[in-house]
C-alpha positions in Angstrom: -3.6 -5.9 -19.7 -2.5 -3.7 -16.3 -5.6 -2.5 -14.7 -5.0 0.8 -12.5 -5.7 0.7 -9.2 -6.4 4.7 -7.9 -3.8 6.0 -5.7 -3.5 5.4 -2.0 -1.7 6.7 0.9 0.7 4.8 3.1 -1.4 6.1 6.2 -4.8 4.5 5.1 -2.8 1.2 5.2 -0.6 1.2 8.3 -0.5 2.5 11.7 2.8 3.4 13.5 3.9 2.7 17.0 6.5 4.7 18.8 9.0 2.6 21.1 9.0 4.3 24.3 12.5 2.6 25.6 15.2 4.8 25.5 17.9 3.8 23.5 16.4 3.1 20.1 16.2 6.6 18.4 16.3 6.7 15.1 15.2 3.1 15.2 12.2 3.6 17.2 9.0 3.2 15.4 6.9 0.0 14.6 4.6 -0.4 11.8 1.2 -2.4 11.8 -0.7 -3.0 8.7 -4.2 -2.1 9.5 -5.9 -2.5 6.1 -5.3 -5.0 2.9 -5.8 -3.4 -0.6 -8.7 -4.2 -2.7 -7.4 -6.2 -5.8 -3.6 -6.2 -4.1 -3.6 -10.2 -4.0 -3.3 -10.1 -7.6 0.1 -10.5 -9.7 1.2 -6.6 -10.7 3.4 -3.6 -10.5 3.2 -1.0 -8.0 4.7 2.1 -8.1 5.6 4.6 -4.9 5.8 8.2 -5.0 7.2 10.8 -2.2 5.9 14.3 -2.0 4.3 13.7 -5.7 7.8 12.1 -7.2 8.4 9.1 -8.4 10.8 6.8 -6.0 9.9 2.9 -6.3 8.9 0.5 -8.9 8.1 -3.0 -7.6 7.0 -6.5 -8.6 3.9 -8.5 -6.7 3.7 -11.7 -7.8 0.4 -12.2 -6.1 1.8 -14.4 -3.0 -0.2 -12.7 -0.1 -1.5 -8.8 -0.6 0.8 -5.8 -2.3 0.7 -4.1 1.4 3.1 -6.7 2.5 5.4 -5.6 0.2 5.1 -2.0 1.0 5.7 -2.3 4.5 9.3 -3.3 3.5 9.9 -0.1 1.3 8.7 2.1 4.3 11.0 0.8 6.7 14.2 1.2 4.1 13.0 4.5 2.9 12.9 5.8 6.2 15.5 3.9 8.4 13.3 4.9 11.5 11.7 1.4 12.1 12.6 -1.7 13.4 12.7 -4.3 12.1 15.2 -3.2 9.4 18.9 -5.2 7.9 21.4 -3.3 6.4 23.3 -6.1 4.9 22.0 -9.5 3.3 20.9 -12.2 5.5 23.7 -13.9 7.5 23.4 -17.9 6.6 26.7 -18.6 8.5 26.5 -21.5 10.5 28.7 -22.2 13.4 30.5 -23.8 14.6 33.1 -23.7 11.8 36.9 -24.8 12.4 37.7 -21.7 13.8 35.5 -22.5 16.5 35.8 -26.3 16.9 35.6 -26.1 20.5 32.2 -24.7 20.4 31.2 -28.1 19.0 31.1 -29.7 22.5 27.8 -27.3 23.4 25.7 -26.7 20.0 26.0 -27.5 16.5 24.7 -26.0 12.9 23.3 -22.7 14.2 23.0 -19.9 11.8 24.0 -16.4 13.9 20.3 -15.4 14.4 19.6 -18.7 16.1 23.0 -18.4 17.8 21.5 -15.1 19.5 18.3 -16.9 20.6 20.6 -19.6 22.4 22.8 -17.2 23.8 19.9 -15.0 25.4 18.8 -18.7 27.0 21.9 -18.9 29.1 23.6 -15.1 29.6 22.7 -15.5 33.0 25.4 -18.4 33.6 28.7 -17.5 34.3 30.8 -20.8 32.8 33.1 -21.2 29.9 30.1 -22.2 27.3 28.8 -18.7 27.8 32.4 -16.7 27.0 33.2 -19.0 24.1 29.7 -18.1 22.5 30.1 -14.4 23.7 33.1 -14.4 21.6 31.6 -15.5 18.5 28.7 -13.1 18.5 31.2 -10.1 19.6 33.4 -11.0 16.9 30.9 -11.4 14.1 29.1 -8.7 15.0 32.6 -6.6 14.4 32.9 -8.2 11.3 29.4 -7.4 10.1 30.3 -3.5 11.4 33.0 -3.7 8.9 31.1 -5.0 6.0 28.6 -2.2 6.9 31.1 0.6 6.8 32.4 -0.3 3.3 29.0 -1.3 1.8 27.9 2.5 2.5 31.5 4.4 2.8 30.4 6.7 -0.3 27.3 7.8 1.2 27.2 8.0 4.9 29.4 9.6 6.9 30.8 8.9 10.1 29.1 11.7 12.1 25.7 10.4 10.5 23.2 9.4 13.3 22.6 6.2 11.5 26.4 5.5 11.2 26.8 6.6 15.1 23.9 4.0 15.9 25.3 1.0 14.4 29.3 1.5 15.3 27.7 1.1 18.9 26.2 -2.0 19.1 27.0 -4.5 21.3 26.2 -8.5 21.8 24.5 -7.1 24.9 21.6 -5.1 22.7 18.6 -6.1 21.9 18.4 -8.9 19.1 16.5 -6.5 17.0 19.0 -3.8 17.1 22.0 -6.8 16.6 19.9 -7.6 13.4 20.2 -4.2 11.8 23.6 -5.9 10.8 22.5 -9.4 10.2 19.0 -10.5 9.7 16.1 -11.3 6.6 13.5 -9.5 5.1 12.9 -5.6 5.1 16.6 -4.9 3.8 17.4 -1.7 2.6 20.1 -1.1 -0.5 22.4 1.7 -1.0 19.9 3.7 -3.2 17.1 3.2 -0.6 19.6 4.8 1.6 20.8 7.5 -0.5 16.9 8.7 -0.6 16.7 8.3 3.0 19.7 10.7 3.5 18.4 12.9 0.9 15.5 13.6 3.1 16.9 13.0 6.4 16.3 16.2 8.1 12.9 15.6 7.5 12.4 11.9 8.3 14.5 12.5 11.8 12.3 14.8 13.2 9.2 12.5 12.7 7.4 10.7 15.1 4.4 8.2 14.9 2.1 10.7 13.3 3.6 12.0 10.5 6.3 9.5 9.5 3.9 8.2 6.4 3.1 11.8 5.3 3.5 12.4 1.8 3.8 8.3 0.8 1.8 7.2 -2.0 1.3 4.2 -4.2 -0.5 3.5 -7.3 -0.9 -0.7 -7.8 -1.3 -1.7 -11.8 -3.1 -5.2 -11.4 -2.6 -7.6 -14.1 -5.7 -8.6 -15.8 -4.0 -11.5 -18.4 -3.0 -14.6 -18.1 -3.5 -15.9 -14.8 -0.3 -18.5 -15.4 2.1 -16.1 -15.9 5.3 -16.7 -13.9 7.1 -14.6 -11.4 10.0 -14.6 -14.0 8.6 -13.3 -16.9 6.8 -10.4 -15.0 10.1 -9.8 -13.6 12.2 -9.9 -17.0 9.8 -8.4 -19.3 7.3 -6.1 -17.5 9.3 -5.0 -14.0 12.8 -4.4 -15.3 11.3 -2.5 -18.5 9.7 -0.2 -16.2 12.7 0.2 -14.3 14.7 1.3 -17.2 12.2 3.3 -19.0 10.9 5.8 -15.5 14.4 5.2 -13.8 13.0 5.5 -10.0 15.5 6.7 -7.7 15.4 4.0 -5.2 15.8 1.3 -7.0 19.1 -0.5 -7.1 19.4 -0.7 -11.0 19.5 3.3 -10.8 22.8 4.9 -11.1 24.0 8.2 -10.9 24.1 8.8 -14.8 20.7 8.6 -14.9 19.1 10.3 -12.5 18.1 13.4 -14.2 14.6 12.2 -14.7 14.2 12.0 -11.0 15.2 15.7 -10.6 12.4 17.1 -13.2 9.3 18.1 -11.6 6.8 15.4 -12.9 3.4 15.0 -11.4 2.4 11.8 -9.9 -0.7 11.5 -12.0 1.3 12.2 -14.9 3.7 9.6 -14.1 0.6 7.6 -13.5 -0.9 7.7 -16.6 2.6 7.0 -18.1 3.2 4.2 -16.7 0.2 2.7 -17.2 0.0 3.4 -21.3 3.9 1.6 -21.3 2.1 -1.5 -19.4 -0.5 -2.1 -21.6 1.6 -1.3 -25.1 4.3 -4.0 -23.4 4.3 -7.2 -25.5 4.5 -10.4 -23.2 5.9 -13.3 -24.4 4.6 -16.1 -22.2 7.0 -18.8 -24.2 9.8 -17.8 -22.3 
C-alpha cells in the first residue's frame, strides 16, 4: 500500500544562492536544503511536476530523506546549478600505459583526484607540473568530444550551455571542470531535453524564482518494511514510468510522448498514480 503525502513546492524545501563571481553563468546558482519532508525517510515513489505537468517519476528506498533525491533533479532539470555532471562519473585511474612517465610522481589517481593534486602543485615550475597539465588537458578534450557526441541531436553549438562547456580549460574552477566529469547530480538526454524546451524561461531566472512552478508528491510505501530496492524498482517504479510516461525519465522516447503534450492537471495525475500504485500486485519472492 502507498500513502500519498500532499503535494509540496520545492521552494518550501530549498533555498537558492547566487554565485556573485563573473564567468559562472549559466551555472551560477547553488542549492541548499532548508527542510526535510515529514515521512520522506521511508521507501516510496515520487512524482515531480512543472507548471502542473508530470515531468518525472522516481524511486526512493529510504536511505536518507527523499528531499536528497529532489536536489539532483532540480539541478539537472534547469542546468543552472553547480555541481552538475553532463557525463557519467569518470573512474579512469592514472597513470596508464600512455602516461607511464607519470608513474615516477604519483600512482592510481582518478581524474578528479588528479585535479586536486594538480591544484597543490600548480604554482611550481617543473617537469611534473607540465606532465600533469598535459594529462588533464588531454582528458578534458576527450570529455568535450564525449559531450558533443552524447547531446549532438538536441543541443546546438550556439546554445549557451554548449558554448560554456566547450570553453572549459584546466585553469577553470574544479566544479566547472566537473561539469564534464564528476559524480552525482547527473543529467541525461531526456532531462536536458526538458531543460531546453523551457530554456527561454530558465535562463532568465535567478535565485528568487528558479524554483517557481516545481512541485512534488511523495507516495510513501507503508507495506513490508523489508521489501528490497530491486523489487520496488522492477515491480513498481518501472511499471509506473511505463504507464504514465514522464517526459524527463530516460526510459521515454519520442514515440510515446503524446501523454506529456496532453493537458492533464496534476491533481488528476496524482489520483491516477495513487490508484495505479495501490492496484499493483507486488511479489516479494523475486
